[in-house]
N, C-alpha and C positions, 0 to 999 in steps of 0.2 A: 784107194787106187783101184782101178778096174783093169784087169789083164784079159785081153781077148785072145783065145786060142782056138785052133782049128782041129777037128777030129780026124782029118785025113792023114794018112801015113806020110805023104810027101811034105807035110808041114811039121814033121817031128822036130827037126833042128830049130826051127823058128819058135815052136811052142815051148821047147825046153829052155831056150834063151829068154823067152818072155817070162816063164815061171821063175827062172833064176833072178831076173831083174826085179820082178815083183817081190820076191823074197828079200832082196837087198833093200828095196824101196820101203818096205814096211818097217825096217829098223832105223830109218832116217828120223831124227828128232829135230824139230824146229824150235829154236830158242830166239824168238824175236826180241829186239831191244831198240830203244829209241836212239835214233841217229842224231846226236846233238854235239855241239861244240863243247869241249871240256871247260872252257871259260864260262859258258852259260851254266853248266852244272855246278861249277864252283861258286858262281854268283848266287845261284838259287840256294846253295848250302849256306852261304854266309848270311843271306837274308833270313833264312829260317833260324839261324843261330842268333841273329840280332833280335828277332821277335821273341825268342825264348828268353834271352837275357833281359829284355825290356819287361816281360811279364814277371820274371824273377825279381827284378828291381822294384817293380810296383808292389809285389807281395811283401817284400822287405819293408818298404816305406809304410805300408798299411799296418804291419805288425809293430813297427817302432813308434807309430803315432801315439798310442795310448801311453807308452813310457814317457815320451816327451811331455805330454799333457800332465802326467802325474808329477814329473820333476818340476814343471813350471808351477803347479799348485803348491808343492812343498816350498819352493823358493818364495812364492807369494806369501805363504803363511809365515815363513821366517822373517820376511820384510815387515809384515804386519806386527809380529811380536816385537821386533826391534823398535818399530815406531811407537808401539804402546809403551815399551820400557823407557824409551827416551822421553816420551810425553809425560810419563809418570815421574821421571827424574826432574823434569822442568817444573812440574806442579809442586813437587816436594821442595824445591829451592825457593819458590815464591811463598 
């Protein structure tokens, strides 16, 4: 802010008022914020939450995939052993 004052004695009252105003004006703090509809803010918050949950779900799916593969391999090995045993029993009967 720029305060213009005059050096003449007849401007004393006006100069004093200008300096007081300038002193008050320097203490003014401006806190701008976006003027938006609360519904839009809530919608944006929900969209970010959905994206966060999707990425979390995707991470969980990626980490559980190796476990499901291992369990399928174990199940396949059990089935092969069972088939081998049953095949051996059939061979022994003949």
